[in-house]
N, C-alpha and C positions, 0 to 999 in steps of 0.2 A: 671410334672404338679404341680403347687402350688395351695393353697386354693383360692388365689385371682383370678387365672385363672379359677378355678372350679366354683366359686361363680357366680351365674347368668345364668349358662348354663341351669340348670333345666333338669328334666327328660321329655321325650316326652309324658309321661302319667301323668295326674293330681295325686297329692298326695293321694287324697281320694280313687281313683281307685287302686293305688299301694298298699296302706295299706289294703284295702278290699281283694285284691287278695293274698297278703302275708299271711293273716290270714286264708283265706278260701281255697286256692288252693296250695297244696304241690308242684305240677309241676312248677307253676309260681314262687314260693318261691325259689326252687332250681335253676331255670334258672336265676332268678334275681340276686342272690348272687354269683353264680359261672360263670356268663356271658356265659351261654350256649344258643344255638339257640332256640328261642321261636317258638311255633306253631303260625299259622296265627291268631288264635282267640285271642292271647294275644298282638298282635301288635296294636299300636295306630298311626293312620294316616300312616300305613305302616312302622313305625320305631320300632326297637327293644327297649326293656326297661331293663336295668341291671345296676349294680354298677361299670362298668368298669372305668368310669371317677373318681368316688370316690375312688375306689381301687388304681388307679394309683397315685392319690394325696396323699393318706395315705402312700403308699410305698415310694414315694419321700420324704415325710416329715420325716418318720422314718430314712431314710438313711441320711438325712441332720443333724438330731439331734444326732444319735447314730452310724453312719457309719455302719449300719447293713442292709443288703439287704434282705428284706422280700419277700418271693415268693408269686406270685398272689394267688396260691391255699391256702396257709396258711392264707393270708389276708382275703380271702373269707370265710374260715372256722371260723376265729375269729369273723368276722362281723355277720355271720349267727348264730353262737351259742349265741352271745350277744343279737341280736334282737329276735331270736326264743325263748330264755329263757325257755327251757324245754317245749315248746308248749304253753306258756302263752302269748307270744308277749307283755309282760307288758311294756318293754322300749318304745314301740310306744306311750304309754299314755302320755309321756312327750313332744311329738311333738304338738305344739299349732296351727299349720296351718297358722301362720302369716308370717313365713319366708320360705325360700327355703328348701324343704324337702331334697334335695341333700346336701345342706350346713349343715343341722342338722345331717344327716347321717354321714357326714365327721367328725364332732366334736365328736359324740358319738362313731363312729368307731375308730378314732384315740386314744381316751382314753382307749377303750377296748383293742386295739392291744398293746399299750404300757404297760398296766397293765399285760397282758398275757405274753409278752416277758420278763418282769421283774420277774414274778413268775417262769418262766422256765429258768431263769439265762442267757438269750441270750443277754440282754442289762443291763447295770448297774442300780441298783435301785436308786442310788443317784448320781447326777452329781457334782463333786467336793467334795470328802469326806473330812470331818474334824472332830475334836473332838466333835463338837456340834451335828452333824447329824449321829454319829455312837454310838454303845454301845458294851460293853464287854460282852462276853458270856462264861466266863471262867468256870463257874460251870457246863456247859453242856459238858465240855471236860474232858479228863482223867487228873489225877493229874500229870502224866508224861509230858503231853503237857503243862500244866500250869507252871510246874517247868522249862521246857526248855525256854518258852517265857520270864518268869520273870528273869531268870538267864542271858539270852542273852541281854535283853534290859534295865533292871533297875540296875543302879549302886549305887544310893543313898541308904545308909545303912538302914535308917529308913523305906523308902518306900519298899525296898526289903523285910525287915523283916515282915512288915505288910501284904503285898500282899502274901507272902509265907504262913503266918499263915492262911489267909483266903482261899486261892485257892489251896495250895498244902497240908497243914496239915488239911484243912477243919475245922478249929475251928469255933465255934459260935462267934457272935459279943461279947458276954459277956466274953468268954474265951480269945478272941483276945485283948479286952480292958484290961483285967487283965494282960496278958502277956506283953503288951506294956506300962502298968502302966499309962493309960489315962482314963479321964472321957468321957462321951458320946459326948459332944460338940467337944472336942479336937479330939477324935477318928474319928468322922464323917468328920471333916475338913481335917485331915491328909489323910483319906481314899480317899476322893474326889480328893485331889491333886495328890495322888499316882496313882489312876486310870486314871486321866487326863494325867499324864506323860507317862503312859504305852500306852495309846491310841495314843498320839503324836509320840511316838517312833515307834509304829506299822505302822503309816501312813508314816513316813519318810523312814523306812527300808523295803525292800522287803523280810520280814521274811517268811520262809516256812509255818508257821502256822498262818499267818496274817488273812487270810480269814476264818479260823476256829474259831478264838477267837474274831474277830472284825466284827460285822454285822451292816448293815445300819438300821437306825431307822424305815424306811418305812416297814421293814420286820415285826416289831411288830404290826404296824397298820394293816397289812394284815392278822394277825393271825386269824384263824377261830376256835372258841370254840363252840363245839356242845354238848358234854357230859362230865361229870366229868372223865370218863374213858379215853377220848381222851386227857384231860388236864394232867392227872396223869400217863397215860400209864396203861397197863394191870396189874391187881393186882397179876398176877402170874409171872410177870417179876421180875428179880433180881434187876433191877434198874429203877427208874422213867424216864419218857420221858423228852425231852428237855424242854417242856412246864412247867413241875414241877419245874425244876431248875430255869427257868425264873420267875415263880411265886414266888419262894423263894427269889430271888433277889429283885423283885418289892415290896414285902411285907416288905422289910427292914430286912430280916433275913438271916442267914447263917446256915441253919438247917441241922441236921443229916438226912440222907435219910429216916429213919424210921418215922421221924416227919413230913415230907412234906405233906403226904396225909391228916393227921388230921388238919394241919394248913390251907391248902387250903380249905378243907371242911368248917372249921369254918369261914374263910373269906367269902366264898360264901353265907353262911347263913346270916352273918351280912350285906353283900352287898344287898341281896334281901330285908332285913328289911328296908333299906334306900330308897327303891323304892316306899314306901308308899302303898303297896298292902294291901288287906284285910288279916286278920289272916288266913282265909281259903285258900286264894290263896297262901300265903307264905308257909303254911303247905303242900299244894298239890305239889307245885313246888319242895320244898326241898325233899319231900318223893320220887317223881319220878326221879328228876335229881341227887340228891346226894346219897340217900339211895337205889335207884333203886327198890322201892316198886312196886309190881305188881299192875297194874291199877284196876284189879277186886277186890283185897283186899282193896285198897284205896277207891274204890267206896262204898264198904260195910261200911267202917269206917266213911265215910263222909255222908252216906245216899243219895248218888247220883247214877246215872246210869253210866255204863262203858263208854258209848258214851260221856256223859257230861265230865267225867274226861279226856278222850283223847282230846276232843275239847278244854277244858279249859287249859290243859297243853300246847298244841300246841300254843295257843294264848299267854300264859304267857312266853313261851320260846322265842317267837319272840321278845317280849319286853325286855327280859333278854339279848338276843344277841345284840340288839342295845345299851343297856346301858353298857354292859361289853366291847364292842368295843370302846365306848367313853372313858371309864375308862382306857382301855388298851393303847389307843393312848396317854393319858396324863401321865400315870405312867410307862408303859413298854417301851415306845419309847425313 
């Protein structure tokens, strides 16, 4: 079934009734999304009410786009989890009651299903990979992997030397510029060209490490940043997480591992200052997010209650997440 065939069919039950029952009655919600038999009290003019037509249309569309056969059970689960939204049903707020509720559910459901399948690696994140929509993730790999990839795919002497210095020897930018006897503008230009050449070679060749060192840009846009520990990895770990390496790349550095934590923390502090928050808000967020200061201690320092600190930090953190995702999409993608 296509969307054009679906459009106009409509549910047997009015949208207002469906939405009210989805929110208020778990039994109806389950039967609606999983196409189970409803009790008579939920029937409308004797007709069942579920997403079977929407589900069929989404499954057909995913197959036509990605040649992936989604099971009805998985499709129902993805749609249910999206609309349920941890019990808030917030996505339903975007339905304006002017168009077909079935058509709206199809569009929202298709986007949710495709996003979920991409996250789980079941369909490609980007159709038609090229140098523009991919990024190198060499610093999140071992030096052995980097050496193998560069040796196998880069023959130009200057490019090979520069990439080896950065990703195998792990020299800083300053050290690499000194080694290559280049100033900053020349170094940046040569590095960009060398990394472009490596990306093109990876795309041409079916290299065994291709999917380890070449990622789709959409992966960066989907990155979820919650706490500094998640960005940097556990402080007890011998090596930082992949996020820390990515942050190092994005910030235009090629830092030693021991420097990454301090550099990212400094970046986050300056980033928050650009959000034009009050001095108190900046201090509160940095103390809780970066320094992990106990809320009770922070409340005493600020002359506030513990509840106020928790509530304010939660509010500020939501604003931070929105802002950092936008920054990430522009700079890490």
